[in-house]
C-alpha positions as CSV (number, residue, x, y, z in Angstrom):
1,M,-0.2,0.1,-0.1
2,S,2.9,2.7,0.7
3,K,6.3,2.3,0.2
4,Q,8.8,3.4,2.8
5,C,9.1,7.2,3.4
6,T,11.5,9.3,5.2
7,M,12.1,12.6,6.0
8,P,15.5,14.1,6.8
9,G,15.5,16.0,10.4
10,M,11.6,14.7,11.5
11,A,11.0,14.5,14.6
12,L,9.6,10.7,14.6
13,A,7.1,9.8,17.4
14,I,5.9,7.1,16.1
15,A,6.5,4.4,18.9
16,L,4.2,7.1,21.0
17,I,1.4,6.5,18.8
18,L,-1.5,4.0,20.2
19,P,-4.0,2.2,17.9
20,L,-7.5,3.8,20.3
21,L,-9.9,1.9,18.7
22,W,-9.0,-1.2,20.3
23,N,-10.9,-1.4,23.1
24,V,-8.9,-4.3,25.0
25,R,-5.1,-4.6,25.6
26,P,-3.2,-6.2,23.3
27,G,-2.8,-10.5,24.1
28,I,-5.3,-10.2,26.9
29,A,-8.7,-11.0,25.4
30,Q,-7.2,-12.7,22.5
31,D,-5.9,-14.9,25.2
32,M,-8.8,-16.8,24.9
33,D,-7.6,-19.3,23.3
34,R,-8.8,-20.6,20.4
35,L,-11.4,-17.9,20.2
36,D,-13.1,-18.6,16.8
37,E,-13.1,-22.8,17.9
38,Q,-14.6,-21.9,21.0
39,L,-17.3,-19.8,18.9
40,R,-17.9,-22.6,16.3
41,T,-18.6,-25.2,19.2
42,S,-22.1,-26.5,18.7
43,P,-24.8,-27.6,21.4
44,R,-25.7,-30.8,21.7
45,Q,-29.1,-31.7,19.5
46,D,-30.7,-33.5,22.5
47,V,-33.8,-31.7,23.1
48,P,-35.9,-32.3,19.7
49,S,-38.1,-29.8,19.2
50,G,-38.8,-26.4,16.7
51,Q,-38.1,-24.2,19.5
52,R,-34.5,-26.1,20.1
53,N,-33.5,-26.0,16.5
54,E,-34.5,-22.2,16.5
55,A,-32.0,-21.5,19.4
56,D,-29.4,-23.5,17.9
57,L,-29.7,-21.7,14.6
58,L,-29.4,-18.0,16.0
59,L,-26.8,-19.6,18.0
60,N,-24.6,-20.6,14.8
61,L,-25.6,-17.2,13.2
62,G,-24.3,-15.4,15.6
63,S,-21.2,-17.1,15.6
64,Q,-21.1,-16.3,11.9
65,A,-21.3,-12.6,12.7
66,Q,-18.9,-12.9,15.4
67,S,-16.2,-14.2,12.3
68,R,-17.3,-10.9,9.7
69,G,-16.5,-9.1,13.1
70,D,-19.8,-8.1,13.7
71,L,-19.8,-8.1,17.2
72,N,-22.6,-6.2,18.3
73,Q,-25.3,-8.2,15.4
74,A,-23.4,-11.3,17.5
75,I,-24.8,-10.3,21.0
76,D,-28.4,-9.6,19.9
77,L,-28.5,-12.8,18.1
78,W,-26.9,-15.2,20.9
79,L,-29.3,-13.2,23.7
80,Q,-32.1,-14.5,21.3
81,A,-30.7,-18.0,21.6
82,L,-30.3,-17.4,25.3
83,V,-34.4,-16.9,25.9
84,L,-35.3,-20.1,24.1
85,Y,-32.6,-22.2,26.0
86,D,-33.7,-20.4,29.4
87,R,-37.1,-21.9,28.3
88,L,-36.0,-25.4,27.0
89,N,-34.1,-25.2,30.5
90,A,-31.6,-26.7,27.8
91,D,-28.0,-26.2,30.0
92,D,-25.5,-27.4,27.3
93,G,-27.0,-24.4,25.4
94,M,-27.0,-22.0,28.1
95,A,-24.0,-22.7,29.0
96,L,-22.4,-22.0,25.2
97,A,-24.5,-18.5,25.0
98,Y,-23.1,-17.4,27.8
99,K,-19.7,-18.4,26.8
100,Y,-19.8,-16.8,23.5
101,L,-21.2,-13.4,24.9
102,G,-18.1,-13.6,27.8
103,I,-16.2,-13.7,25.3
104,V,-17.2,-10.9,23.0
105,F,-18.4,-8.4,25.4
106,T,-15.2,-8.9,26.6
107,Q,-13.2,-8.3,23.0
108,L,-15.9,-5.0,23.0
109,G,-14.4,-3.6,26.4
110,R,-18.0,-4.1,27.9
111,Y,-15.9,-5.7,31.2
112,D,-19.3,-5.9,33.6
113,A,-21.4,-7.9,31.6
114,A,-18.2,-10.3,30.0
115,E,-18.0,-11.2,33.9
116,N,-21.4,-11.9,34.3
117,A,-21.7,-13.9,31.8
118,L,-18.5,-16.0,32.0
119,R,-19.8,-16.2,35.7
120,R,-22.6,-17.7,34.5
121,H,-21.1,-20.5,32.8
122,L,-18.7,-20.8,35.2
123,A,-22.0,-22.2,37.3
124,I,-23.3,-24.7,34.6
125,T,-20.0,-26.1,33.9
126,R,-19.8,-26.9,38.1
127,D,-23.4,-28.0,38.2
128,E,-22.9,-30.1,36.0
129,R,-19.1,-31.5,37.2
130,D,-17.2,-30.7,33.7
131,F,-14.4,-30.6,34.8
132,S,-12.7,-29.7,31.9
133,A,-15.0,-27.1,30.6
134,Q,-14.3,-25.6,33.9
135,V,-10.8,-25.4,33.1
136,Y,-11.7,-23.4,30.2
137,A,-14.3,-21.2,32.1
138,L,-11.8,-20.2,34.7
139,N,-9.6,-19.4,32.3
140,N,-12.1,-17.2,30.5
141,L,-13.3,-15.8,33.6
142,G,-9.7,-14.6,34.2
143,V,-8.5,-12.7,31.5
144,V,-11.9,-10.8,32.4
145,L,-10.7,-9.8,35.9
146,L,-7.4,-9.3,34.5
147,E,-8.4,-6.9,31.9
148,M,-10.4,-5.0,35.0
149,N,-6.7,-4.5,36.4
150,N,-7.9,-7.5,39.1
151,L,-4.6,-8.9,39.0
152,G,-4.7,-11.2,42.5
153,G,-8.7,-12.5,41.3
154,A,-6.8,-13.0,37.7
155,E,-4.2,-15.0,38.6
156,A,-6.7,-17.1,41.4
157,S,-8.9,-17.6,38.6
158,F,-5.8,-19.4,36.4
159,A,-4.4,-21.3,39.4
160,E,-7.6,-22.9,40.6
161,A,-7.8,-23.5,36.4
162,L,-4.1,-25.4,36.5
163,T,-5.1,-27.5,39.6
164,I,-8.2,-28.7,37.4
165,A,-6.2,-29.6,34.8
166,R,-3.4,-31.0,36.5
167,S,-5.9,-32.9,38.7
168,I,-7.7,-34.7,35.2
169,Q,-4.4,-35.0,33.3
170,D,-5.6,-32.0,30.8
171,Q,-2.4,-31.0,28.9
172,E,-4.1,-28.6,26.8
173,G,-5.7,-27.3,29.8
174,E,-2.1,-27.1,31.6
175,G,-1.0,-24.9,28.5
176,L,-3.6,-22.4,28.7
177,S,-2.9,-21.7,32.2
178,I,0.2,-21.2,32.4
179,S,0.0,-19.2,29.4
180,N,-2.4,-17.1,31.0
181,L,-0.8,-16.9,34.9
182,G,2.0,-15.6,32.5
183,L,-0.5,-12.6,31.4
184,V,-0.8,-11.8,34.7
185,A,2.9,-11.2,35.3
186,N,3.3,-9.3,31.9
187,A,0.5,-7.2,33.5
188,Q,2.0,-6.9,36.5
189,Q,5.5,-5.6,34.1
190,N,7.1,-8.4,35.5
191,Y,8.4,-9.8,32.4
192,N,11.1,-12.1,33.0
193,T,8.7,-13.9,34.6
194,A,5.9,-13.9,32.1
195,I,8.7,-14.8,29.8
196,A,9.5,-17.9,31.6
197,Y,5.9,-18.8,32.1
198,F,5.5,-18.5,28.5
199,Q,8.3,-21.0,27.9
200,Q,7.3,-23.4,29.9
201,A,3.6,-23.5,28.5
202,L,5.3,-23.4,24.5
203,D,6.7,-26.7,26.1
204,Y,3.5,-27.9,26.7
205,R,2.1,-26.9,23.5
206,R,4.6,-28.6,21.7
207,R,4.3,-32.1,23.3
208,M,0.2,-31.6,22.9
209,R,1.4,-30.6,19.0
210,D,-1.0,-27.8,19.5
211,R,0.2,-25.5,16.2
212,A,-2.7,-22.8,17.5
213,G,-1.9,-23.0,21.0
214,Q,1.9,-22.3,20.5
215,A,0.8,-19.3,17.9
216,N,-0.9,-17.4,20.8
217,T,2.1,-18.0,22.7
218,L,4.7,-17.4,20.4
219,N,3.0,-13.8,20.4
220,N,2.5,-13.7,24.3
221,L,6.7,-13.9,24.0
222,G,6.5,-11.5,21.6
223,D,5.0,-8.8,23.7
224,A,7.0,-9.7,26.8
225,Y,9.8,-9.1,24.8
226,R,9.0,-5.9,23.6
227,G,7.8,-5.5,27.5
228,L,11.5,-5.8,28.3
229,G,12.7,-3.5,24.9
230,E,13.9,-6.8,23.4
231,V,12.6,-5.9,19.7
232,D,14.6,-8.3,17.8
233,K,13.5,-10.9,19.9
234,A,9.7,-9.8,19.9
235,L,10.0,-9.9,16.1
236,A,11.4,-13.2,16.0
237,E,8.6,-14.8,18.0
238,Y,5.7,-12.5,16.3
239,R,7.6,-14.2,13.3
240,L,6.8,-17.6,14.3
241,A,3.8,-16.9,15.5
242,R,2.5,-15.9,12.2
243,W,3.8,-19.1,10.9
244,Y,2.0,-21.6,12.9
245,A,-1.1,-19.7,12.8
246,Q,-1.2,-19.2,9.1
247,E,-0.7,-23.5,9.5
248,V,-3.5,-23.9,11.0
249,G,-5.9,-20.7,9.9
250,D,-5.7,-19.8,13.1
251,L,-7.0,-15.8,12.2
252,P,-6.8,-14.0,15.5
253,N,-3.2,-15.4,15.5
254,Q,-2.4,-14.2,12.2
255,F,-4.0,-10.9,12.6
256,R,-2.3,-10.5,16.4
257,A,1.3,-11.5,14.8
258,L,0.9,-9.1,11.7
259,R,0.3,-6.5,14.2
260,G,2.9,-7.4,16.5
261,L,5.4,-7.2,13.5
262,A,3.6,-3.7,12.4
263,E,4.6,-1.9,16.1
264,G,7.7,-3.4,16.2
265,Y,9.1,-2.5,13.0
266,A,8.0,0.9,13.4
267,R,9.8,0.9,16.6
268,G,12.5,0.6,15.3
269,R,11.6,2.7,12.5
270,R,12.4,0.0,10.2
271,W,9.2,1.6,8.2
272,S,9.2,-0.5,4.7
273,P,8.7,-4.1,6.8
274,A,6.3,-2.2,8.5
275,F,4.1,-1.4,5.9
276,K,4.6,-4.5,4.6
277,A,3.0,-6.3,7.9
278,L,0.1,-3.7,7.5
279,D,-0.3,-4.7,4.3
280,E,-0.8,-8.4,4.5
281,W,-3.0,-7.3,7.6
282,V,-5.4,-5.5,5.5
283,L,-5.2,-8.0,2.5
284,L,-5.8,-10.7,5.2
285,A,-9.1,-8.9,7.0
286,R,-10.4,-8.1,3.5
287,T,-10.2,-11.2,2.3
288,T,-11.5,-13.0,5.0
289,G,-14.6,-10.4,5.3
290,N,-13.2,-9.0,8.8
291,L,-14.3,-5.3,8.9
292,A,-13.3,-4.6,12.5
293,Q,-9.8,-5.8,11.9
294,Q,-9.6,-4.1,8.6
295,M,-10.5,-0.6,10.2
296,R,-7.5,-1.3,12.8
297,A,-5.1,-1.8,10.6
298,L,-6.2,0.9,8.0
299,H,-6.0,3.1,11.4
300,L,-2.5,2.1,12.2
301,Y,-1.5,3.0,8.6
302,A,-2.9,6.2,9.1
303,Q,-1.2,7.4,12.5
304,Y,2.0,6.0,11.3
305,H,1.3,8.5,8.0
306,T,0.4,11.1,10.3
307,G,3.7,10.2,12.3
308,L,5.6,10.7,9.5
309,G,4.1,14.2,8.5
310,I,2.9,12.8,4.7
311,W,-0.4,14.4,5.7
312,E,-2.3,13.3,2.0
313,R,-1.9,9.6,2.1
314,A,-2.6,9.7,6.1
315,G,-5.8,11.5,5.1
316,E,-6.6,9.2,2.5
317,F,-6.1,5.8,5.3
318,Y,-8.3,7.7,8.1
319,Q,-11.0,8.5,5.0
320,S,-10.9,4.5,4.1
321,A,-10.9,3.4,7.7
322,I,-14.2,5.8,8.4
323,A,-15.9,4.6,5.7
324,V,-15.1,0.8,7.2
325,A,-16.5,2.0,10.4
326,R,-19.7,3.3,9.1
327,Q,-19.9,-0.6,7.3
328,L,-19.6,-2.0,10.9
329,G,-22.6,0.6,12.2
330,D,-19.2,1.4,15.0
331,E,-20.8,5.1,16.0
332,T,-17.8,5.6,18.4
333,S,-14.8,4.3,16.2
334,E,-16.3,6.5,13.7
335,A,-15.7,9.2,16.0
336,I,-12.5,9.4,17.3
337,L,-11.3,8.3,13.6
338,L,-13.1,11.5,12.7
339,N,-11.6,13.4,15.3
340,E,-8.1,12.3,14.6
341,Y,-8.8,13.1,10.7
342,S,-9.9,16.8,11.6
343,Q,-6.6,17.4,13.2
344,V,-4.6,15.6,10.1
345,V,-6.7,18.1,7.7
346,Y,-6.2,21.7,10.0
347,G,-3.0,20.8,11.4
348,F,-4.6,21.0,14.8
349,P,-3.8,22.9,17.0
350,F,-2.3,25.5,15.1
351,G,-5.3,25.5,12.5
352,L,-3.4,25.1,9.3
353,P,-4.8,23.2,6.5
354,R,-2.3,20.3,5.9
355,I,-4.1,18.2,3.2
356,P,-5.3,20.4,0.1
């Protein structure tokens, strides 16, 4: 999309520009492990009724909306499904609906709603004494608590999940729980501790030949190395994460790795590979129909060009991102983009037009 651009004497502050359209911190909500896989799981067809079929259809339509990036529509569909499951006393369907809602509420930064949904999901798994499901319910709940900066609660949730996973010899659950304990250490800026957790989790996931899990943990390692300021190590982890994610078609971790590469290269002012990563990110978002990821990539592209002082190109990227936000009906993101775009156009705070 863009060639490497440099301007002699320009004070570059790109590393300080943050992509404001992310409602959650990088690496946290993404670590609701195997997000797409969780959202594709269908409930058991053990209650033959027209309403049950309707509820299951609504659940699956919600998953399709989520995969397109239309999270608000997904929520509406899952809430409708939940009403029918509740009417049928179908605990398996209710558990899935609550889990899905909790995951997407987290993506949207609606943490109180996410915690409520995920605690309801956890309660059902405990009533059913489904220990395997409890491992993942506790991990998802811990992710939300981490987002709410309840580090003690998150750590306790992940530790309980790890204990249960070990008791039922669920190595995949062990790897996930250890990886998430690394996220707590990362949030505490204990990066060396986080790296130790992530490397331990990576061993589990390699043992299980879990490529998607490896991609997720490698992205976590990249984030931790970035926290230490070891950008080259971070980039190496993101590149490997992208490869594993591509191998298994894990789109969330592909997007996350590409974002890590774009931001990591930009931090080192290596614009050619940064823009290449952004090009791949936009292309992947367009080919998979993920409007939310497309908007985020275009937003970051616009911010980088703004920081470089390439006002006209920045304006073009802002216009493209605004168009996508309108397609999504995302009024909050549209308002953020319009505000930033106006500053590019009018040279805020000086009021001098920058774009002809």
